[in-house]
C-alpha positions as CSV (number, residue, x, y, z in Angstrom):
1,M,119.0,72.4,95.2
2,N,120.2,72.5,91.6
3,E,122.0,69.2,92.0
4,E,118.8,67.6,93.2
5,I,116.9,69.0,90.2
6,N,119.7,67.8,87.9
7,N,119.5,64.3,89.4
8,I,115.8,64.2,88.9
9,Q,116.1,65.4,85.3
10,K,118.4,62.4,84.6
11,M,115.4,60.2,85.6
12,I,113.1,61.8,83.0
13,Y,112.8,60.0,79.7
14,E,110.8,60.6,76.6
15,I,108.5,57.7,75.7
16,R,105.6,57.9,73.2
17,G,106.4,61.6,72.8
18,Q,105.9,62.4,76.5
19,K,108.3,63.2,79.2
20,V,107.9,60.5,81.9
21,M,109.4,59.1,85.0
22,F,109.5,55.4,86.0
23,D,107.5,54.1,88.9
24,S,110.8,52.7,90.4
25,D,112.5,56.0,90.2
26,L,109.6,57.8,91.8
27,S,109.3,55.2,94.6
28,A,113.0,55.7,95.3
29,L,112.6,59.4,95.5
30,Y,109.5,59.2,97.7
31,Q,111.3,56.5,99.8
32,V,108.5,54.0,99.4
33,E,108.5,50.5,97.8
34,T,107.5,50.4,94.2
35,K,104.8,47.9,94.9
36,Y,103.3,50.3,97.5
37,L,103.3,53.2,95.0
38,N,101.7,51.1,92.3
39,R,99.1,49.6,94.8
40,T,98.2,53.2,95.8
41,V,97.8,54.2,92.2
42,K,95.6,51.1,91.4
43,R,93.3,51.9,94.3
44,H,92.8,55.4,92.7
45,I,93.1,54.4,89.1
46,R,90.4,56.8,88.0
47,R,92.8,59.6,88.8
48,F,95.3,58.3,86.2
49,P,94.0,58.3,82.7
50,P,96.5,57.1,79.9
51,D,97.9,60.6,79.4
52,F,98.9,60.6,83.1
53,M,100.3,57.1,83.5
54,F,100.8,54.1,81.3
55,Q,102.5,50.7,81.4
56,L,105.4,50.1,78.9
57,T,105.0,47.5,76.3
58,D,107.5,44.6,76.0
59,K,109.2,46.2,73.1
60,E,109.5,49.7,74.7
61,W,110.9,48.1,77.9
62,E,113.5,46.1,75.9
63,I,114.6,49.1,74.0
64,L,114.9,51.2,77.2
65,R,116.8,48.4,79.0
66,C,119.4,48.4,76.2
67,Q,119.6,52.2,76.3
68,I,119.9,52.7,80.1
69,G,121.9,49.5,80.7
70,T,119.7,47.6,83.1
71,S,120.2,43.9,83.2
72,S,117.5,41.4,82.5
73,W,118.5,39.6,85.7
74,G,117.0,40.8,88.9
75,G,114.8,43.9,89.2
76,S,111.1,43.8,88.7
77,R,109.3,41.0,87.0
78,Y,106.6,43.2,85.5
79,L,106.5,45.9,82.9
80,P,107.1,49.2,84.6
81,Y,104.6,52.0,84.8
82,V,105.6,55.5,83.8
83,F,104.1,58.8,84.9
84,T,103.8,62.0,83.0
85,E,104.1,65.4,84.8
86,Q,100.4,65.4,85.4
87,G,100.4,61.9,86.8
88,I,103.2,62.9,89.2
89,A,101.2,65.9,90.3
90,M,98.2,63.6,90.9
91,L,100.5,61.3,93.0
92,S,101.2,64.3,95.3
93,G,97.6,64.1,96.4
94,L,97.9,60.4,97.3
95,L,101.3,60.3,98.9
96,N,101.0,62.9,101.6
97,S,104.2,62.5,103.6
98,D,106.7,65.4,104.1
99,I,109.2,63.6,101.9
100,A,106.6,63.2,99.1
101,I,105.7,66.8,99.3
102,N,109.3,68.0,99.1
103,V,110.2,65.5,96.4
104,N,107.1,66.6,94.3
105,I,108.2,70.2,94.5
106,Q,111.7,69.3,93.2
107,I,110.2,67.1,90.4
108,M,107.9,69.9,89.3
109,R,110.9,72.3,89.2
110,A,112.8,69.8,87.1
111,F,110.0,69.5,84.6
112,V,109.7,73.3,84.4
113,Q,113.5,73.7,83.8
114,L,113.3,71.1,81.0
115,R,110.4,72.9,79.4
116,H,112.3,76.2,79.6
117,Y,115.4,74.7,78.1
118,V,113.5,73.2,75.2
119,V,111.7,76.4,74.5
120,T,114.9,78.5,74.7
121,R,116.9,76.0,72.5
122,T,114.1,75.8,69.9
123,D,114.1,79.5,69.6
124,I,117.9,79.7,69.1
125,N,117.8,76.8,66.6
126,G,115.1,78.5,64.7
127,Q,117.1,81.7,64.5
128,I,120.2,79.9,63.3
129,D,118.1,78.0,60.7
130,D,116.6,81.3,59.5
131,L,120.1,82.8,59.1
132,R,121.3,79.8,57.3
133,K,118.4,79.9,54.9
134,L,119.0,83.6,54.3
135,L,122.7,83.1,53.6
136,L,121.9,80.3,51.2
137,L,119.4,82.5,49.4
138,Y,122.0,85.3,49.1
139,M,124.6,82.9,47.9
140,E,122.4,81.7,45.1
141,N,121.7,85.2,43.9
142,N,125.0,86.9,44.6
143,D,128.1,85.2,45.8
144,N,130.1,88.4,45.9
145,R,127.6,90.2,48.1
146,V,127.8,87.5,50.8
147,N,131.6,87.6,50.7
148,E,131.4,91.4,51.2
149,I,129.1,91.0,54.2
150,I,131.4,88.4,55.7
151,T,134.5,90.5,55.1
152,A,132.8,93.5,56.7
153,L,131.8,91.5,59.7
154,N,135.4,90.2,60.1
155,N,136.8,93.7,59.8
156,L,134.4,94.9,62.6
157,I,135.5,92.0,64.8
158,T,139.3,92.3,64.2
159,K,139.7,96.1,64.0
160,P,139.1,98.4,66.9
161,P,136.8,101.3,65.9
162,E,138.6,104.4,64.9
163,T,138.2,107.3,67.1
164,K,137.8,110.8,65.7
165,R,139.2,113.7,67.5
166,I,136.8,116.5,68.2
167,G,137.8,119.9,69.4
168,F,141.0,121.9,69.6
169,T,144.4,120.0,69.7
170,A,147.6,121.8,70.4
171,N,150.9,120.7,69.1
172,A,153.9,120.9,71.4
173,P,156.7,123.2,70.2
């Protein structure tokens, strides 16, 4: 199951500051033709406001084609539509096959994992940045004190803690 989610995550792109999936990738996952997927969406267009689905501009498509290595030969002759997580959730109500239901569950899990990763990574990056700023502040005020802290940390890492003997010890004759 993790492999399926990882494969789906590779199909998620960031465009206009939103995580999205291409209509062609979704149709491949749902095992329907892209034109069928888009036709279904157009019949229910009121369910897909611009923050759920939008069509790429010529410039966006050109940039993405260069990044993902698709050729200008073959493929679709129209600018692709992309769907946000909410748009994909809306699709689940329109494509009601067993395949669509199972795929939608996997896609939702992939988006949740991406969100979790971003939140976790942001927290760690923030902590590292705070430590860096703190060290820079200390270095400006007192270079020797920072060196003492680093030396003490290195000593803790390299030396095993000394153990104190407590209680009676007998010496052998």
